[in-house]
N, C-alpha and C positions, 0 to 999 in steps of 0.2 A: 336641406341637402338631399340630392338624389340618392337612390338606393345603391347605384353602382359606385358613386363617389365614397359613400360610407364603407362599402366593401373594400375599396382600394385603401382607405385610411386604416381600416382594421388590419389589413394584410401587412402594411408597412410597419404599424405599431408592434405587431407580433414578430415579423421577420427580422427587424433591425436589432432588437435586444438579443435574439437568438444568434444572429450573425456576430455580434460583439462578444457574446459568451464563448462561442466556438473559437473566435480569433484569439482571445485572451488565454483560453485553455491551451490552445496549440502553442502559444508563445511560451507558456511556462514549461511545457513538455519538450519543446524543441531546443532548449538551451544546450542540451548535450550534443547536438549535431553541429555546433560551431567548430571553428578551426581548432585542431588539437594544440594543447599547451598555450592557449590564449587566456588572458586575464578575464575576458568577457565570457568564456566558456565555463558554465557551472556544472557541466557533466563530469563523467569519470576522468576524461583526459584533459580537463581544464586545470588551470592553476589559480582559480579565483579564491580558494581557501587560504593559500599561503599569502596571497596579496592582502586579504583582509586581516589575517593574523598579524602580519608585519605592521600594518597600519595601526592596529589596536595596541600593539606593544610599544608604540612611540616612535617608530621609524617614519621618515618622510618617504612615502611611496608615490610613484607616478608612472605613467605609460608614455613611452617615447617611440618615435619612428624615424630615427636617423642613425647613421653609422656609429659604431662603438667609439672609435677614436675621436669623435667630435664631442663626446660627453665630458663632464667635469671629472677631474682626477680623484676628488674626494667622495665620489659616488660609486656604489656597486651597481654594475649593469648586469642584468640577468637576460641571457639569450638562450632560448630553448627551441630545438628543432626536432621534429618527429622523424624526418627522413632526410638522409644526405647531410652535407655540410655546406651551408651557404657562406658561413663566416670563415675567413682564412686567417688563422692566428699567427701565420708566418709573415704576414704583410709587415713592412717596415713601419708603417704608420701605427699599427696596433702594437708592435713590439716597443716602439718608442713611447707610446701612450702608457703602456704598462710599466715600463722602467721609470717613467716620470711620476708614478703614483696612482695610475689607473687600477681599477678593481673590476674583474670580470668573472662571472659565473656562467660558464658555457656548458650547457647540457645538450648532448646530441647522441643519436643512436650509434654513431661511429667514433665515439670518444676514445676508445682504446687504440684506434689506429693513429691517433694524434700523439706526437712526441715533442713536447716543448723543451728541447734540450738546452735552450737558452735560459731556462729557469731552474730553480732549486726546489726539489720536493720537500715539503714541510709536514704533510699529514695525509692520512688516507681514511676513507670511510669503507668499512668492510661489513657485509651482511651475509650471514651463512657461509662464511669462509670465501666469499667472492667480493672482489673489489668493485665498488659502486661509484667511487669518486676519489679524486686526488687533488690536493692543494699544492700550488707552486708559488714560490716567492721569486719575483723578478724585479730587481732593483728596489724601488720604493712601492711597487705594485703587487697585486695578488691575482693569480689565475687559478680557477677551480674548474676541472673537467670532470664530467660524470654522466650518468644515465638520466634521461629526462623523467623517468618514472618516480624518482626519489622524492619529488615535491608535488606530484600530481594529486588531484583531489582524491582519487581512489587510494593512492599510497598513504595519504595522511589519515584516512579512515581506518587503516589497518596497522600502520607502523610509522611512528613519527621520529624514529632515530635519525633518519637521513636529514630531516629538516632541522633537528637540534644540532647535528654536526655542522651544518652550514651556518647556523646562527652563531655557533662558537667561533668559527673562522671570521665571521663578520665582526663580532665583539672584540676579537683579538686585534683587529685593525682599526678599531674605534670609528667604524663607519655608521653614519646616522641617516644617510639618504640612499634610497634604493630605487632604481629605475628598471622597469620591465620593458626591454627593448624588443619590439615586434617588427622592426624594419626588415629583418631577414626572412620573415614569412612571405614577403612579396618581392624582394629586390631582384632576384635573378629569374624567378619563374615567370613573372609578368608584372606589369604595372598595376597598382591598385585601381579598382574600378568600383564606382558607387553601386552599380547593380550587381556585379559578380560577388563583391564582398559583403553585400547586404545579407543579414541573417535570413534564413529560410522562412522563419515565421513572419518577418516583415514582408517578404515577397508574397507569402500566402495571403496576407491581409490586402496587399495591393491587387492581387488577382481577384479576390472577393469583391473589392470595391468596384473594379472594372466590370465584373459580371453583374453586380447589383445595378450599376448605372445603365448597362446595356439592357437589362430586363425592364427597367423603368421606361427607357426610351422606346423599346419595342412594344411594351404594353400600352403606353399612352399614345404611341404613334400610330396605332391601328386605326383605320378609317371606321366611321360609324355609318350604318345604312348602306344603301346601294350606291353604285358609281353614278355620279352626275356627269353627263357628257359636257365637254367644254366646246362651245361653238366659237370658232375664230371669227374675228371681225372681218367682214368682206368690204373691200374698198369700193365705193360707188364709182361707176364709170362716168366719164365726162358727158354732160348734156343728157343724162339719163331721163330727166323729166321731159325733155323735148322728144326723145325717141319714144317714150311711153305714150305721150300725147299723139305723136304721129301714127303710132301703131293703132291707137283707138280710132283716129279719124279714118285710117285706111280700112279697118274692119267694118266701120259703119258707112263706108263710101261717102264720107262727108268732105269732099274736096273743096266745095265752095266755102264751107264753114272754116276749114283749115286755112284757106287762102285769106279769107276776111280777117281771121285772128292774126295771121302773119302781117297783113297789110296794116292793121290797126297798131301793131307794135312798131312798125316803121314810122307811122305818123307821130306816135308818141316820142320816138327817138328824134324826129325832125324838130318837134316842139322844144324838147329839152336842149338840143344843140343850138338852135337859133334864138331861143328865148321868146318864142312866139307861142302863145297858148290859145286854147279854144279854136284850134286850127280845123278848118272844114275842108272836105274833099274837093270842093270846087275852086279853091284858091291856093292850094299848096304848090302847084306848078308855077303860078305867078310869083310866089315868094321865092321859089328855087331859082327862077330866072333873075329876080331882082338882086338876090344874094350872089349872083354870078358863080354859082356852083357848077362844076363840070358835069358832063354826061346829061345835058338837058334833053337830048334826043331820047335817051333811055328812060328818063323821067316821064316824058310825054307818052312814050309807048306803054309804060306801066299804067298811066292814068287812063289810057284808052282801054286797056285790057280789063281794068277794074270797073269800067262803066258798062256793066252788064245787067240784064234783067234779073229780077229775083227768081224767076222760074227757070232761067237758063242754066244749063249744065256746063261745067268747065271740063275740057278735055285734059288728058294727061300731058299733052304737048304744051297747052296753054299754062297749065299749072307749073310745069318745070320752068317755063319762060318767066313767069311772074316771080317765082322764088329766086331765080338767077338774077333778075334785075334788082329785086329788093336787097339781096345780099351785096350786090355791087354798090347800090346807093348808100347802104349802111356803112360800107367801108369809106366812102367819100365823107360821110358825116363824122366818122371817127377821126379822120385826118383833120377835119375842120375843128373838132374839139381840141385836138393836140395843138393846132396853130393858135387858137384862142388862149390856151393855157400858157404857151410860151410868151405870147405878147403880154399877158397879165403878169407873169413873173418878171418880165423886163421892166414893166411899169413900177412894180413894187421895189425892185432894186434901185431904180432911178430916184426914188423918193428920199 
């Protein structure tokens, strides 16, 4: 294993446990920053203690997120609100639910402004000569109004009289099931959101994971060594070989050699087209005439131009004339090949 890879592995092995330890430590410390008077809040303003105590004493406890009047009548529903009043105890649905046997413990900061005149007062909880809660009887049901602090985690560590008073009211009604209703924590303020309602410690862990992944991508995504230039592929131009060869012939003033090479290719093309091999310069005109190929005059002119002495030089005019005639004769041979191919396909289809 390379030294750098070993260093990376050691870094991850050290950083990851530290990362987990910080996350778990933050999780334990941040419980107190959850929503006030929530069952999941283990801080001073939470109600996790009363929830666990009721469960340990034999009551069936659960957490619900639906409107009060939709609950069972033989169950006590506990609704606690830190600010304002989201629950309207004057609604006809709630009044009917209470009269039919519903049981509600409603603790809110504005409880003294509520006047359930449709009910009958049956008991009070007084602490230091100040009313902290009042119990009302409504038909077959029970309504308790009071301050949120009387059953908070902080209050239970200092004074449990309020909690015992509430338990007494519950026992008098022979209630065995208790639901902590947190529907009104979200109902009117805004709709529940997975991210917004997520505990802060979980958000912190998510942020750390994202940061950790980003660091790994950045660290391992860095280039090694110098920049290597990328050379794009260059498309070759058409007939590049011909142009290159022509340029060489031109620079070397090899007109005769270039023409002879071009003429030799023409003869090879003629052999392949007519199926006549070992063709010699002195008889190709006769074959051209026998095959009744057109432009016989141009063919004879080409033959005359190529009948030159070895030491003779070819002028530029003669060179252009020869190239022009050869190009013309090659086109004739190309058409001849196409004709032969059509005839061959016709013979095949007729079989």
